[in-house]
C-alpha positions in Angstrom: -55.1 1.2 18.8 -55.1 0.8 14.7 -53.7 4.9 14.2 -50.9 4.0 16.9 -50.2 0.4 15.3 -49.6 2.6 12.1 -47.6 5.0 13.1 -45.3 2.6 14.6 -44.6 1.0 11.4 -42.2 3.8 10.5 -41.6 5.6 14.2 -39.6 2.6 14.8 -37.1 2.3 12.2 -36.6 6.0 12.5 -35.7 5.6 16.3 -33.3 3.4 15.3 -31.7 4.7 12.4 -30.8 7.6 14.8 -30.1 5.4 17.6 -27.5 3.8 14.9 -26.2 7.5 14.1 -26.0 8.8 18.1 -24.0 5.5 18.0 -21.4 6.7 15.4 -20.8 9.9 17.2 -20.7 8.3 20.5 -18.1 5.5 19.7 -15.9 8.6 18.0 -16.1 10.2 21.3 -14.9 7.7 23.5 -12.7 6.3 21.3 -10.8 9.2 19.5 -11.9 12.2 20.9 -10.4 10.8 24.7 -7.5 9.9 26.1 -8.7 7.0 27.9 -10.4 5.8 24.8 -7.6 6.7 22.5 -5.4 4.7 25.3 -8.2 1.4 25.1 -7.8 1.3 21.4 -4.1 1.3 20.9 -4.2 -1.6 23.2 -6.2 -3.2 21.3 -4.1 -2.4 17.9 -0.5 -3.3 19.6 -2.6 -6.5 20.7 -3.2 -7.5 17.3 0.4 -7.9 17.0 -0.8 -11.3 17.7 -3.8 -11.9 15.7 -1.4 -10.2 12.9 0.8 -13.6 12.2 -2.1 -15.4 11.5 -3.9 -13.2 8.5 -2.9 -14.8 5.3 -1.7 -12.7 2.3 -4.8 -13.9 0.5 -7.0 -12.2 3.2 -4.8 -9.2 2.7 -5.2 -9.2 -0.8 -8.8 -9.6 -0.2 -9.0 -6.3 1.7 -6.9 -4.6 -0.8 -9.0 -5.1 -3.5 -12.3 -3.8 -1.9 -12.5 -0.7 -4.1 -15.2 1.7 -5.4 -15.2 -0.4 -8.4 -16.2 -3.4 -6.0 -18.6 -1.4 -4.6 -20.0 -0.7 -8.1 -20.3 -4.5 -8.6 -22.1 -4.8 -5.0 -24.5 -2.3 -6.1 -25.1 -3.6 -9.4 -25.5 -6.9 -8.3 -28.5 -5.9 -5.3 -30.1 -3.7 -7.8 -30.2 -6.5 -10.1 -31.9 -8.9 -7.5 -34.3 -6.4 -6.7 -35.3 -6.1 -10.2 -35.9 -9.7 -10.7 -38.3 -9.5 -8.4 -39.9 -6.4 -10.2 -39.2 -4.2 -7.0 -38.0 -0.9 -8.6 -37.8 1.3 -5.9 -36.3 -1.5 -3.4 -33.3 -1.8 -6.4 -33.4 2.2 -5.5 -33.1 2.1 -1.7 -30.8 -0.2 -1.7 -28.3 0.8 -3.8 -28.5 4.2 -2.0 -28.0 2.3 1.4 -24.5 1.4 -0.2 -24.0 5.0 -1.6 -25.1 7.0 1.6 -23.2 4.6 3.8 -19.9 5.0 1.9 -20.1 8.8 1.2 -21.2 9.1 4.9 -18.1 7.4 6.3 -15.5 9.4 3.5 -17.3 12.5 4.7 -16.9 11.7 8.6 -13.1 10.4 8.0 -11.9 13.1 5.5 -14.1 16.4 6.7 -16.3 16.1 9.9 -14.3 14.5 12.4 -10.8 14.5 13.9 -8.6 12.8 16.1 -6.8 14.7 18.7 -3.1 13.9 19.1 -3.8 12.8 23.0 -2.2 9.2 22.8 1.6 9.2 20.4 1.8 5.9 19.2 4.3 6.3 16.0 2.7 9.7 15.2 -0.3 7.7 13.8 -2.5 10.8 14.5 -4.4 11.0 10.9 -8.2 10.1 11.7 -9.3 6.7 10.4 -12.9 6.8 12.0 -15.0 5.3 10.5 -13.0 2.5 8.4 -13.8 2.1 4.5 -12.8 -0.5 3.4 -15.3 -2.4 6.2 -17.8 -0.1 5.5 -17.9 -1.2 1.8 -18.4 -4.8 3.2 -21.1 -4.0 5.6 -23.0 -1.9 3.3 -23.2 -4.9 1.0 -24.5 -7.1 3.8 -27.4 -4.9 4.7 -28.1 -4.2 1.7 -28.4 -7.7 0.6 -30.9 -8.5 3.5 -33.1 -5.5 2.1 -33.4 -7.0 -1.1 -33.1 -10.5 -0.3 -36.5 -13.2 -0.8 -38.6 -13.6 1.9 -37.6 -17.5 2.6 -33.8 -16.4 2.4 -33.7 -13.6 4.8 -32.5 -15.7 7.7 -30.0 -17.1 5.8 -28.7 -13.8 4.4 -28.9 -12.1 7.6 -26.7 -15.2 9.4 -24.1 -15.0 6.4 -24.2 -11.7 6.6 -23.7 -11.2 9.9 -20.4 -14.1 9.6 -19.0 -12.0 6.5 -19.1 -8.7 8.7 -17.1 -10.7 11.6 -14.9 -12.2 9.7 -14.4 -8.8 7.5 -14.0 -6.8 10.3 -11.9 -9.0 12.8 -9.7 -9.6 9.4 -9.4 -6.0 9.0 -8.3 -5.3 13.0 -6.0 -8.6 13.0 -4.1 -7.3 9.7 -3.8 -4.2 11.9 -5.5 -2.0 9.3 -7.4 -0.3 11.8 -8.9 -0.2 15.1 -11.6 -1.8 16.6 -13.6 1.7 17.0 -13.0 2.5 13.5 -15.0 -1.2 12.2 -17.6 -0.6 15.0 -18.3 3.3 13.8 -18.2 1.6 10.1 -20.9 -0.8 10.7 -23.4 1.8 12.6 -23.1 3.9 9.6 -24.5 1.2 7.6 -27.1 -0.2 10.1 -28.0 3.6 10.0 -28.6 4.0 6.6 -30.2 0.5 6.3 -32.9 1.3 9.3 -33.4 5.5 7.9 -34.1 3.0 4.1 -36.9 1.0 5.9 -38.5 4.0 7.6 -38.9 5.9 4.1 -40.2 2.4 2.9 -42.8 2.3 5.5 -43.8 6.2 5.6 -44.2 5.8 1.7 -46.8 2.5 2.0 -48.5 4.7 4.7 -48.9 7.5 2.7 -50.1 4.9 0.2 -52.7 3.4 1.9 -54.9 6.5 2.3 -55.7 5.9 -1.5 -56.3 2.3 -1.5 -58.1 -0.3 0.6 -55.8 -1.7 3.9 -53.6 -4.5 2.7 -54.3 -8.0 5.0 -51.4 -8.7 7.0 -49.2 -11.7 6.1 -48.6 -14.4 8.6 -46.2 -13.5 11.4 -42.9 -14.3 10.8 -40.5 -15.9 13.9 -38.7 -14.7 16.0 -36.6 -17.4 16.6 -32.9 -16.8 14.2 -33.5 -12.5 15.0 -33.9 -13.2 18.9 -31.0 -15.7 18.4 -28.8 -13.3 16.8 -29.9 -9.9 18.9 -28.4 -12.5 22.4 -25.3 -13.7 20.5 -24.6 -10.0 19.9 -25.4 -8.6 23.1 -23.4 -11.5 24.7 -20.2 -10.2 22.7 -20.9 -7.2 23.6 -20.5 -7.9 27.3 -17.5 -9.8 26.6 -16.5 -6.4 25.0 -17.2 -4.7 28.2 -15.8 -7.1 30.6 -12.5 -6.6 28.5 -12.9 -2.9 28.5 -13.1 -2.7 32.3 -10.4 -5.0 32.9 -7.8 -2.6 31.0 -9.4 0.4 31.7 -6.9 1.4 34.7 -3.6 0.3 32.4 -1.4 2.6 31.0 1.5 1.7 28.6 4.6 4.2 27.5 3.6 4.4 23.6 6.2 6.5 22.7 8.1 3.3 22.0 5.5 1.0 21.0 8.3 -2.0 19.3 9.1 -2.9 22.9 5.5 -3.8 23.2 5.2 -5.6 20.2 7.9 -7.4 20.2 6.9 -9.0 23.2 2.9 -8.9 23.4 2.8 -12.0 25.1 4.3 -11.0 27.9 1.8 -7.9 28.8 -2.0 -9.8 29.1 -3.6 -6.6 28.9 -3.0 -6.2 25.4 -4.3 -9.5 24.4 -7.8 -9.0 26.7 -7.8 -5.2 24.9 -7.4 -7.0 21.4 -9.9 -9.9 22.7 -13.0 -6.9 23.9 -12.0 -4.9 20.5 -12.8 -8.1 18.3 -15.6 -9.1 20.3 -17.2 -5.6 20.3 -17.4 -5.8 16.3 -18.7 -8.7 16.4 -21.2 -7.9 18.5 -22.5 -4.9 16.7 -22.8 -7.0 13.7 -24.4 -9.4 14.8 -26.5 -7.4 17.0 -27.5 -5.0 13.9 -28.0 -7.8 11.7 -30.4 -9.6 14.3 -32.4 -6.0 14.5 -32.4 -5.2 10.6 -33.8 -8.7 9.8 -36.8 -8.6 12.6 -37.5 -4.9 11.0 -37.5 -6.5 7.4 -40.0 -9.5 8.6 -42.2 -6.8 10.7 -42.2 -4.3 7.6 -43.2 -7.5 5.3 -45.8 -9.1 7.4 -47.5 -5.3 8.2 -47.2 -4.3 4.5 -49.3 -6.7 3.3 -46.5 -7.6 0.4 -42.8 -8.4 0.4 -40.4 -6.0 1.1 
């Protein structure tokens, strides 16, 4: 029983990392590589015309300033936080999560994945999946959770999920990306965060063979992670319901300006927009809740803070 308990420490995050990676490819396959998925995604993109009028120039300037420099600044802040806690390997792992997430997104978008021209929308056939801007924001939030002190993790997780939801929604409302681009970006970030926990747990298990077993820390509360996961699942339920409602709707995207000029007269476009927004919010909230729970468990079972 003790052996199984020890193995489960690193098997759980590994399985979750694999699931997130499969999710990245699954979202791409349906929403990018199939006609129906492209239709639903583009309907949400057109429906975002309703929200684009409510996105201020200030927020758009924030989106424009998310660059390599901003990513480097985030990596530095995360590393400094870990170093202050005297966790040298944690600083390296958190920085690696940020770097690997952004490199993976660029590799997928520009080299590994493609977007077939199944739906003609103003000739927008270039692959935009996953979103680089939301990857930058999402990787910063998951790295911040990894390095956060034990007493602040729940706060960091909730605030991080909030930042991811606001940033992801703003990216869609500003019509910088389709909803699937944001969802794919966040799944990339969570995949690398889970993998980092897998490496940390596996490393500690190997080190434990040469030292006495450390006592477990007090059992962390499940309340905040559970509430976050439930809220995320509820949002994903809304997204699924909206997707089901617009699944059979077909529009002529050869003249998209006709739809944009009268979005409010096409309710299914608003439904698709609502579904896409709910979907990205659900992934952000549920993912951060699961990550919070994993970090808590790793802390408890290792006998020392992550």
